[in-house]
N, C-alpha and C positions, 0 to 999 in steps of 0.2 A: 466470814472473811477467810477462814481456814480452807473452806471448799474451793475458793478461787485459786488457791495456790497448789492444789493437789495434782493438777495436770502439768505443773511447771517445776517439779522437784529435780529435773535433770539440770536446771540452771544452778550455778554456784550459790551457796547459802548466803554469802555476803551481799550478792546483788539483790536477792529476794528480801533480805532484812532492810536494805536501803529503800526499796520500793514500799515495804510495809510501813516504815517510819514516815515517809515523805509524801505518800499518795492518799488522797481522800477516797473513801470507799466507792463513790459514784464513778470514779475514773479508773479503778483498779484493774478491771478486765482489759480495757483498751491498752493500758500501760504494760501489763504483763504480756499481752499479745505482741506489742511492738518490741518489747525486750526479748521475747523468744525468737522473733524474726532476726533481730540484730545479732543475738548470740549464735544462731545457726549459721549466719553469714560469716561470722568471725572465726568459726572453727577451722582448723587446719585439715586439709584433705589428707587421708592416709597416703604415705609415700612421698609427701612434700619434703623437699630437701631444705629443711628449716635452717640448718647451719649455714648453707651456702647463701640463702636469701638474707640471713642476718649479717653475714660477712659483707655482702655487696651493699646492703642498706646502710651499713656503718662506714664502709670504705669510701663510697662515692662522696657523701657529705664531708668526710674528713679531708679528702683531696680538694673539694670545693672551698673548704675553710682556709686551706693554705693559699689557694689562688686569690680568695677574697682579701686575705691579709696583705698580700703583695700589692693588690689593686688599690687598697685603701691605706697605703703606707703613710704613717704619721698620724693616723686618726686614733685617738685614745681608745674608743669603743672596740676597735678591731685588734686589740693587742694579742699577738700570737702566744705570749707566755700564759695566757688564760685559755687559749684555744686548743689547737692540736697537741702541743706538748702536755697539756693537762690530761687529755684523753689517753695519750700514750703512757703517762705516769700511772693512771688507774689500771688500764688493761694489761700493762706489763707487770703490775704488782710490785712497784718500787717502794721500798720501805723508807728511803731517805728522800723526802719531798723537797722541791725547790722552795716552795712557799707554804709551809704548814700554817694552818689558820683554824680558828674556832669562832663559832657564833654562840655567845653565852647569853641565854635568856634568863631573866631575873624574876623572882617572886615579887608580889606587891608588898609594900609601896615603892620598892626600888625601881620596878619596871615603869612607874609613872614619873621617874626622874629624881626621886628623893635620894640625896647623897650619892648620886651616880658617879661623880668625879672621884670622890673618896673611895668608893668601892673599886673603881677601875684601877686606881693607883695601888690599892691593897693587893690586887691580883698581879700586877706587873712585877717581874723579878727585879730586885735592886741588888746589884753587886757591890762589893766593898769599894771598888774603884769609882763607883758613881757617887759615893758620899765622902770620898777622900780628896783633900787638896794636895797632899804630897805623900808619896810612898818611897821611902829611902832605905838604904842598907848601911848598917853600922858594922864595918868589918872588924873593928877592934873587939867588939862584944859578940860577933857572929849572930846578929839579929836583924830583923826587918822592923822599921818604925813607920807607923801610919798616922798621919795627921788628918783629923776628921773635921769636915765643915758642919758645924752644929745647926746652921740654918737649913741645910739639906736634910739633916737627920730629922728636924722638926717637921719638914714637909711630909715625910713618910711616917711620922708619928712615933719616932724612937728617941731614946736618950743614949748618952755615951755608955752608961752602965748596962742598959738593955742591949746595946750593940755588942759589948764585950761578952755578955751572957750568950747571945746568939752565936758569936764566933767560937766560943768554947765548945759549943755543941757540934760545930761543923769541922773543926780541925782535930787531927789525931797526931799524937807525938810531939805537939808543940805546946809550950806554955804561953798563955795570953795574959798580959798584964796591962792595966790601965794606969799610965803615968800622968804627970801633970799636963803635958802638951801633946802626948801621942799615945798610941796603943802599940805595945811591944810584942813581937812574935819571936820566940827563941826555941831551938831544938832542945828537948830535955836530955840532960845527963851526958851530952857529948858535943865535941867540937865539929863543926861542919866545914867542908871545903868551900872556897869562894864560888866555884861552879854550882854547887848544890844550893848555896844561899840565893843565887840569882834565880834558880829554878823554883825555889820556895817562894820568892817574891811574886813570880808570875802566877803561881797557884793561889796565893793569898789574894791577889787582885780580883780573881774570878769567883771568890766565895760569894754565894747568894745569902744576903743577910735578911731579906724580907721579900714576901711575895711567893708566887708559884714558879718553880724552876722550869725554864723552857718558854715562858711567856715574855718575849722581849719588848713588845709594844702593845698598847691597848688604845681602843678608840670607841668611846660611847657614841652611838648613833640612834636616831629615832627611825623605827621601821613600823609603818602603820600608826597604831595608837599607843605604841609602847617603846621604851628605850631598851636597847640591847648593847652588849659590849663585843666588838669584833677584836680579835687578837692576832698578832703576828707570833707564831709559835703555838705549840699545842701540848697540853698535859691533861687529858680528859679525866684520868683517874683522880687527880688531886682536885680539879675544878668541881667535880660532882660531889665532893665531900663538903663544899662550902654551904652554909645554911641559907644564904640569900639566892642561891642558884636554882632555877627551875630545871630539875634533873630530867624531866620528860621530854624537853625540847632542845636542850643544849647539845651541840654536835661539833665534831671535829672533821676536817677533810682528810685525815689520816685513817685509811681503811684498816690498817693493821692494828692501830691503837683501839679502834672501835671493836675489832674482833677480840682483843685481849680483855677489854673492860665489859663489853655488852654481849659478846657472843657472835657466832657465825651468821645468824639470820640478820642481825643488825648490820654486820659488815656487807652482806649481800645487798641489802637495801641502800646502804651508803654508796656502794659501787654504782648502782643504777642511778641514784640521785645525782652523783657527781658528774657522770657522763651526760645525763639528760640536761643538767644545768648548763653545761658548756654548749651543747647543741642548740638549746633554746635561746641562749644569749646571742648566738651567732645568727639567729633568725632562720635556722634550718628545721626541717620536719622529718623526724624519724619515729616510727611506731615504737612505743615503749616495750613491746613484746620482744623485739630484737635485742634490746639491752638486757631484758630479763633473762633471755636465753644465755647470753654471754656471761652474765653474773652467776647464773646457775652452774655453768661449766667451771667458772673460777672457784666456786665455793662448795661444789658437791662432795668433796672429800672431807669436809669439816674444817679445813684450813684454807685461807685465801691463797690461791696460786695464780701467777700471771700467765698470760697467753704467750709463753716463751718456751725455749727448748729445755729450760730448767724447771718449768712449771707444768702446765697441762699437757704439752706435747710429749714430755718425758713419760707420762702415764699411759700413752696410747699403746694398745695391745699390738697393733700392726707394725711390723718392722719397716715396711715400705712407706707407711704414713709418717713415721718418725724420720726416715731418711729423706723424705720429700721436703721437710721443713728447713733443717740446717745440718751441717756436718754429715753428709750421707755416707761417706766411706767408713767413718767410725762406726755408725749404726750397723752397716752391713757386715763389717768384720766381726763386731761383737755378736751379732745374731748367728753368724757362721760358727764362731767358737763355742757358743752355748747351745747350738742346734735348735734354734727357735723355729716355730712353724707359723706361717701367715695364712689365715683362713680366708682372706680376701672378702671380709664382711662389709667394708666401708667404701666410700666413694673414691678417695684418692688412689688407693692401690689398684682399683679396677681401671681407672683412667690411665694409669701408668702402663698397664698390661693390655690396653685396647680391648677391654671387655665391657659388656653392658653394666652400668652402675646400678646398685640395688636401691633405686628410688623410682617413684612413679611406676611405669609399666615394667621397669627392670626388676621390680620386687616380685613379680608373678612368674611362676614356673608352671607350665602346662603339663599335666600328667594324663596320658591317655591309656586306655586299655585296649590292646589290639584285638581285633575280631578273631575268634577261633575258626579255623578252616573246617568246614563241614565235611564229615566223613563221607566218602563216596559210597 
């Protein structure tokens, strides 16, 4: 079997391994030959302007997506909040997402539905205001009094004493006491103004007493043969620490969070997956290699950068290329002050100066040796 592969070592190793694992020996030669032909056709010709092709290949379907959305106005499947704005969110490298979400995969037996509701509720963040029936201010004693609904506490598996213990760990500079009918919050060792007591009340309402901070809603759903939990809100770092979570498949739609927790390679793959998911849902067809190129540009510095004047464009060596994107006068003045040189190596600056661009035939420069004149 090893001899069959020796003529095909120029093909990526991952492809050859898949062929080796999934192909019977009788068909190996014909499969390898077909793979070689396919691989040769897929190669990019030297001088091909791959960036331009990728930009056009993504730009046209994105425009079409907008047109489709207006055409199918009111149809739930064509919701633009999941379409073009999501692509813009990813490619612009925005840290604050409109709808952060997670797909939490579970280990067995929970993935088969066992205690799925209980697990989902344990993940969802519960704030103090969610279990309180009344939050009032006692101005005479300068304190905030919280009356708790014990039935709601029982739903999330907590007692009053457990709640007070959790609150003591969350608040600083306040004394927390369990009274007969309420929980008291009071500033230690000093009197507070009325204004500060009202501010204190708002902070106390928002204290997370149980669950993962940032996970505002949870929804257990069946996907294929297993149950997963879809969340509104994201906190990948804390979720991956939970013992019942399948850490190899659980994912967030926040690329920066993935970069912080799992690294830049995972963030690059997430950027590709997120854009591809939107394009696929809209019924459009874009070669994944275009998305891979864009993701490479976003991540090649080791940090995720958006395709904006503050991200990848800022890093361009060419002054004219930076000026062609946004704020041209500022770039040209700065380049003049610092005495920058533009070597005209890329496409944009050569188009601006009406010169042949260094792609395709423009890459070649013909050098000839003049004939020496024969001595008479």
